[in-house]
C-alpha positions in Angstrom: 0.1 -0.3 -0.1 1.0 3.7 -0.4 1.3 6.9 1.7 -1.6 7.8 3.4 -2.1 11.5 3.4 -4.8 13.8 4.1 -6.8 15.6 1.1 -5.8 19.1 2.4 -1.6 18.6 2.6 -2.1 16.2 -0.8 -4.0 18.9 -2.5 -0.9 21.6 -1.2 1.8 18.8 -2.7 0.0 18.2 -6.0 -0.5 22.0 -6.7 2.3 23.4 -5.7 4.8 20.6 -6.9 2.7 21.6 -10.3 2.9 25.5 -10.1 6.7 25.0 -9.2 7.9 22.8 -12.1 5.4 25.2 -14.4 8.0 28.0 -13.5 11.1 26.6 -13.8 10.0 26.2 -17.8 9.3 22.9 -18.0 6.4 21.6 -20.4 2.6 21.0 -19.1 2.2 18.0 -20.8 5.1 16.3 -19.3 5.0 17.7 -15.6 1.1 17.2 -14.9 1.7 13.8 -16.8 4.5 13.1 -15.3 3.7 14.2 -11.4 0.4 12.0 -11.5 2.4 9.0 -12.2 5.0 10.0 -9.5 1.6 10.8 -7.1 0.2 7.1 -8.2 3.1 5.8 -7.2 3.6 7.0 -3.6 -0.4 6.7 -3.0 -1.0 3.7 -4.2 -0.4 -0.1 -5.3 -0.2 -1.2 -9.0 -3.8 -1.5 -9.4 -3.9 2.3 -8.8 -1.5 2.6 -12.8 -5.2 1.3 -14.0 -6.1 5.3 -14.1 -3.8 6.0 -16.4 -5.1 4.1 -19.5 -8.7 4.5 -18.1 -8.6 8.1 -18.4 -6.2 8.4 -21.8 -8.5 5.9 -23.5 -11.9 7.4 -23.7 -9.6 10.3 -24.8 -8.2 8.3 -28.0 -11.3 6.8 -29.0 -13.1 10.1 -28.6 -14.5 11.1 -32.0 -15.6 14.8 -31.2 -11.8 15.5 -31.0 -11.1 14.7 -34.6 -12.3 17.8 -35.4 -8.7 19.5 -33.7 -6.6 18.6 -36.3 -9.2 19.1 -39.6 -10.1 22.6 -38.2 -6.1 23.6 -37.8 -5.4 22.2 -41.0 -8.2 24.9 -42.5 -6.4 27.6 -40.9 -3.1 26.5 -41.9 -4.1 25.8 -45.9 -5.9 29.6 -45.3 -3.0 30.8 -43.6 -0.7 30.2 -46.1 -2.5 30.9 -49.2 -2.1 34.2 -48.1 -5.7 35.0 -47.1 -5.0 36.6 -44.5 -3.0 39.4 -45.8 -5.5 40.0 -48.8 -8.0 40.2 -46.2 -6.7 42.8 -44.3 -5.5 44.5 -47.0 -9.3 44.5 -48.3 -10.6 45.8 -44.9 -7.8 48.2 -44.4 -8.5 50.0 -47.7 -12.5 50.4 -47.1 -12.0 51.3 -43.6 -9.1 53.1 -43.7 -10.3 56.9 -44.4 -12.3 57.1 -40.7 -10.0 57.9 -37.7 -8.7 54.6 -36.3 -9.8 52.9 -39.0 -6.7 50.8 -39.6 -7.4 49.9 -35.9 -11.0 48.7 -36.5 -9.9 47.2 -39.8 -7.4 45.0 -37.5 -10.5 44.2 -35.0 -13.1 43.1 -38.1 -9.9 41.4 -39.9 -9.5 39.0 -36.9 -12.9 38.8 -36.1 -13.5 37.4 -39.5 -10.3 35.5 -39.3 -11.0 33.8 -35.8 -13.7 31.7 -37.8 -11.5 30.8 -40.1 -8.8 29.6 -37.4 -9.3 29.0 -33.5 -6.3 29.0 -32.6 -4.9 32.2 -31.4 -1.0 31.8 -31.8 -1.7 32.7 -36.1 -4.0 35.7 -35.7 -1.7 37.6 -33.3 1.5 36.6 -35.2 -0.1 37.4 -39.1 -1.7 40.8 -37.9 1.1 42.0 -36.0 3.5 41.3 -39.6 0.4 42.8 -41.7 -1.5 45.1 -39.9 1.5 46.6 -37.2 3.6 47.9 -39.6 0.9 49.8 -41.8 -0.6 51.6 -38.4 3.0 52.6 -37.0 4.2 53.9 -40.4 0.6 55.8 -40.2 1.6 57.8 -37.0 -0.8 55.2 -34.6 -0.2 55.4 -30.7 1.8 52.1 -31.2 -0.7 51.5 -27.7 -3.9 51.7 -29.3 -2.5 49.8 -32.5 -1.0 46.8 -30.7 -3.9 46.5 -28.3 -5.9 46.1 -31.3 -3.7 43.2 -32.8 -3.7 41.5 -29.4 -7.6 41.9 -28.6 -8.3 40.8 -32.0 -6.5 37.9 -32.3 -8.1 36.5 -29.0 -11.6 35.9 -30.5 -10.3 32.6 -32.1 -10.8 31.1 -28.3 -14.4 32.3 -28.5 -16.0 32.6 -31.9 -16.1 29.1 -33.6 -14.4 27.5 -34.3 -12.6 27.4 -31.9 -10.5 24.4 -30.5 -10.4 25.4 -26.6 -14.7 24.8 -27.4 -14.2 21.5 -28.6 -11.9 20.3 -25.9 -14.1 21.7 -23.5 -17.0 20.2 -24.7 -15.4 16.6 -24.7 -13.8 17.1 -20.9 -17.8 19.1 -19.9 -19.6 16.0 -21.9 -21.6 18.5 -23.7 -22.9 19.8 -27.1 -19.5 20.7 -29.6 -22.6 22.2 -31.6 -24.4 24.0 -29.1 -20.9 25.5 -27.3 -20.2 27.1 -30.5 -23.6 28.6 -31.5 -23.7 29.7 -28.0 -20.6 31.7 -28.1 -21.3 33.8 -31.3 -23.0 37.0 -29.7 -20.2 37.1 -27.0 -17.7 36.6 -29.3 -19.6 39.2 -31.4 -20.4 41.5 -28.5 -16.2 41.8 -27.3 -15.3 42.3 -30.9 -17.7 45.4 -30.8 -16.6 46.7 -27.8 -13.1 46.7 -29.0 -14.2 48.6 -31.9 -16.6 51.0 -30.0 -13.3 51.9 -27.7 -10.8 52.5 -30.6 -13.3 54.6 -32.3 -13.8 56.7 -29.3 -10.6 56.9 -28.3 -9.2 58.0 -31.9 -12.6 60.7 -32.2 -11.5 62.0 -28.5 -8.0 62.4 -29.7 -7.5 62.2 -33.7 -3.9 61.9 -33.5 -4.1 58.1 -31.8 -5.4 57.2 -35.0 -5.2 59.6 -38.2 -7.2 58.7 -41.3 -5.1 57.4 -44.4 -4.8 60.2 -46.7 -6.5 61.3 -49.4 -4.5 60.3 -52.2 -4.1 56.5 -50.8 -8.2 56.0 -50.6 -10.2 54.2 -53.6 -13.6 55.1 -54.9 -16.9 53.0 -53.5 -16.8 50.9 -56.9 -12.8 49.8 -56.2 -14.2 48.7 -53.1 -16.9 46.6 -54.2 -14.0 45.1 -56.5 -11.8 44.3 -53.5 -14.5 42.6 -51.6 -14.6 40.4 -54.6 -11.4 39.2 -54.0 -12.4 37.8 -50.2 -15.6 36.2 -52.1 -14.2 32.7 -51.5 -12.9 32.6 -47.9 -16.2 33.9 -47.0 -18.1 31.3 -49.0 -16.2 29.1 -47.0 -17.1 30.1 -44.0 -20.8 30.8 -44.6 -20.6 27.1 -45.7 -19.4 25.5 -43.1 -20.9 27.2 -40.5 -24.4 26.9 -42.5 -23.6 23.0 -42.4 -23.1 23.0 -38.4 -25.4 26.0 -37.2 -28.5 24.4 -39.4 -27.5 20.6 -38.1 -26.7 19.0 -41.5 -23.1 18.1 -40.6 -21.4 17.3 -36.8 -18.7 19.6 -35.7 -16.2 16.7 -37.1 -18.5 17.1 -40.8 -18.3 20.4 -40.8 -14.3 20.3 -40.0 -13.9 18.2 -43.0 -16.0 19.9 -45.3 -13.9 23.3 -44.0 -10.8 21.3 -44.5 -11.3 20.6 -48.4 -12.8 24.1 -48.6 -9.5 25.3 -47.9 -7.9 23.2 -50.7 -10.5 24.8 -53.6 -9.8 28.5 -52.1 -6.0 28.1 -51.7 -6.0 26.6 -55.5 -8.5 29.8 -56.4 -5.5 31.9 -55.2 -2.8 29.9 -57.3 -1.3 28.9 -53.9 -2.1 25.0 -54.3 1.5 23.2 -54.0 3.4 20.7 -53.0 5.1 22.7 -50.4 1.8 24.7 -48.8 0.3 21.3 -48.5 3.4 19.6 -46.5 4.2 22.8 -44.2 -0.1 23.2 -43.4 0.5 19.3 -42.7 3.6 19.8 -40.5 1.8 22.5 -38.6 -1.3 20.8 -37.9 0.6 17.7 -36.7 2.6 19.8 -34.1 -0.5 21.7 -32.7 -2.5 18.9 -32.5 0.0 16.9 -30.8 0.7 19.0 -28.4 -2.9 20.0 -27.6 -3.5 15.7 -27.3 -0.2 15.3 -25.0 -1.7 18.3 -22.8 -4.7 16.6 -22.5 -3.3 13.0 -22.1 -1.0 14.5 -18.6 -3.8 16.9 -17.2 -6.8 13.8 -17.4 -4.2 11.7 -15.8 -3.8 14.7 -13.0 -6.9 15.5 -12.2 -7.9 12.0 -12.1 -6.0 11.3 -9.3 -7.0 13.9 -7.2 -10.7 13.2 -7.7 -10.2 9.6 -7.0 -8.4 10.7 -3.6 -11.4 12.9 -2.6 -10.4 16.7 -4.2 -13.6 17.1 -5.9 -15.6 16.5 -2.5 -12.8 18.7 -0.6 -13.1 21.4 -3.3 -17.0 21.7 -3.2 -16.8 21.3 1.1 -14.1 24.4 0.9 -16.7 26.5 -1.0 -19.5 25.7 1.1 -17.4 26.8 3.8 -17.0 30.1 2.1 -20.8 30.6 3.2 -20.7 32.5 -0.3 -24.4 31.6 -1.8 -24.4 30.0 -5.7 -23.3 33.4 -7.8 -21.0 34.1 -4.8 -19.6 30.8 -6.0 -20.1 31.4 -9.4 -17.8 34.8 -9.5 -15.0 33.1 -6.6 -14.2 30.2 -9.5 -14.0 33.1 -12.4 -11.5 35.1 -10.0 -9.9 31.8 -9.6 -9.7 31.3 -13.4 -8.8 34.7 -14.2 -5.2 34.1 -11.5 -4.2 31.0 -12.9 -5.0 32.9 -16.4 -2.1 35.1 -15.2 0.6 31.9 -15.1 -0.9 28.7 -16.7 -1.5 27.9 -20.0 -5.1 27.4 -21.5 -5.6 24.0 -22.2 -4.5 23.2 -18.6 -6.4 25.7 -17.4 -9.6 23.7 -18.7 -8.6 20.2 -17.7 -7.3 21.1 -14.4 -10.5 23.0 -13.4 -13.9 22.2 -15.6 -13.6 18.5 -14.3 -13.7 20.1 -10.5 -16.0 23.3 -11.5 -18.7 21.9 -13.6 -20.3 19.0 -11.2 -20.4 22.0 -8.6 -22.0 24.1 -10.6 -24.6 20.9 -11.6 -24.9 20.4 -8.0 -26.1 24.2 -7.1 -28.5 23.3 -9.7 -30.6 25.5 -12.3 -33.0 27.4 -10.1 -29.7 28.9 -8.1 -29.3 31.2 -11.3 -32.7 31.5 -12.5 -32.5 28.9 -15.4 -35.8 26.7 -16.4 -33.3 23.7 -17.0 -29.7 22.4 -16.3 -28.9 22.1 -19.7 -28.9 25.9 -20.0 -27.0 26.3 -16.7 -24.0 24.2 -18.0 -24.2 25.7 -21.5 -24.2 29.2 -19.9 -21.2 28.6 -17.4 -19.3 27.3 -20.4 -19.1 30.3 -22.4 -18.4 32.1 -19.4 -15.4 29.8 -19.4 -14.6 30.9 -23.2 -15.4 34.3 -22.6 -12.8 34.2 -19.1 -10.0 32.1 -21.4 -9.6 35.3 -23.6 -8.2 37.5 -20.5 -5.3 34.6 -20.1 -3.9 35.6 -23.1 -3.5 39.2 -22.5 -2.6 38.7 -18.5 0.5 39.9 -17.7 3.2 38.5 -16.7 2.5 35.1 -18.8 0.5 36.0 -21.4 0.6 34.1 -24.6 -0.6 36.8 -26.9 1.6 39.7 -25.3 4.9 37.5 -26.3 3.6 36.7 -29.6 3.6 39.8 -30.5 6.8 40.9 -29.0 8.7 38.3 -31.6 6.9 40.4 -34.7 6.7 44.0 -32.5 9.6 46.0 -34.1 12.8 45.7 -31.2 12.5 49.5 -30.4 9.3 48.7 -28.4 9.6 47.7 -25.2 8.0 44.8 -23.5 6.8 47.2 -21.0 4.6 49.4 -23.5 3.2 45.7 -24.8 1.9 45.3 -21.3 0.5 48.8 -21.1 -0.9 48.4 -24.4 -3.4 45.3 -23.2 -4.4 46.4 -20.4 -7.5 48.7 -21.4 -8.6 45.6 -23.5 -7.7 43.2 -20.3 -10.6 45.6 -19.2 -13.0 45.3 -21.8 -12.6 41.5 -21.9 -13.7 42.0 -18.0 -16.7 44.1 -18.9 -17.9 41.2 -21.6 -17.6 38.9 -18.8 -19.5 40.9 -16.1 -22.3 41.4 -19.1 -22.5 37.8 -20.3 -22.8 36.7 -16.9 -25.7 39.2 -15.7 -27.3 38.6 -19.0 -27.3 35.1 -20.2 -29.5 35.6 -23.0 -26.4 36.5 -24.7 -25.5 33.1 -24.8 -28.7 31.1 -24.8 -30.8 32.8 -27.5 -29.3 31.5 -30.6 -29.1 28.0 -29.2 -32.6 28.1 -28.7 -33.4 29.3 -31.8 -31.3 26.8 -33.7 -32.4 24.3 -31.3 -35.9 24.8 -30.1 
């Protein structure tokens, strides 16, 4: 038999050692899986090791997870076909004549891009390479320019086809389609808040975002001609979303349609060749493998913690705070925000969601004013996705901050990138509060689609 350790000490040891090893720079996938195996050995006998295959095998055979590589491949193909650069060029020329127009164009392009990509890094890096030099050349305030790129880039975590939403749905045993549809309006809400902020700032102080010179502006007819250039990728998005939202296709089938459509779009743009396909395939393999390995490691880690009584310990600890259902929900959001400053989004999902979702279910639909448990769990899922957006902009370890650092001019200090993120981080918090106070923002569209 293994060691006898009480749950309070075990919680401290497991999560304390996890934090120490992650801050030492070790990869999350191997830290969680490795620690789980160490604690399994310390706490149990040979039988306890059965947790490893019993937790991993259901993930290996989960059909819904095959949507992840398909959507990543679709994004990689569109990115390498030059679609993103063309899209920014079109929106930039249409909106460039307005104050703050280039920053607004960046946010709108990122919103459309989020509907193609579902992966954050690609959006922030690509817009950083394309949009940032254009805005700095036209004397935009660097903080407005960088903030727009980072905030717009994070929309991919929320707007379908979000990879995070697929993993969340699998872990929380929810419908991927419902989560996708529920996330549409909150995603557009945040995009609208970013645009409103940029327009207001640039209207009050035009020097922050001057319009492009008159000689660079184009006529209405030319704008329509430019829009035609974007017709192929926009039709692809429309087809994928229509198939998904109408119920004609499952998320995996919609991802397959998207991947096939990406080949057609690349061919129409004259970019369908072997190097493009090879690079897209290798990029997909790397990104998918990273996500799946993190899932394997974290699911064993959490599985062990739950078996040892961790679920009950967390539930009892939250009950002991004396907070009502809303207090527990707000506390959960605060915990997620704090974890988002230090941990990877997939790690936070796999460590917290298996513990939080049963607690939310246990509180009951009536406690939050819902008619049924399905609405409650869907709303909580979208709140989680909105919250995770914040983790990408949260200093000191927000991923978007470092993605942008990689492509920003060297003369821009890291402190300026941090400062550029803060107003948009505040807007994300506003979006989270609005979504929390008005659940219909999440629930109206799924009810309309699924009845």
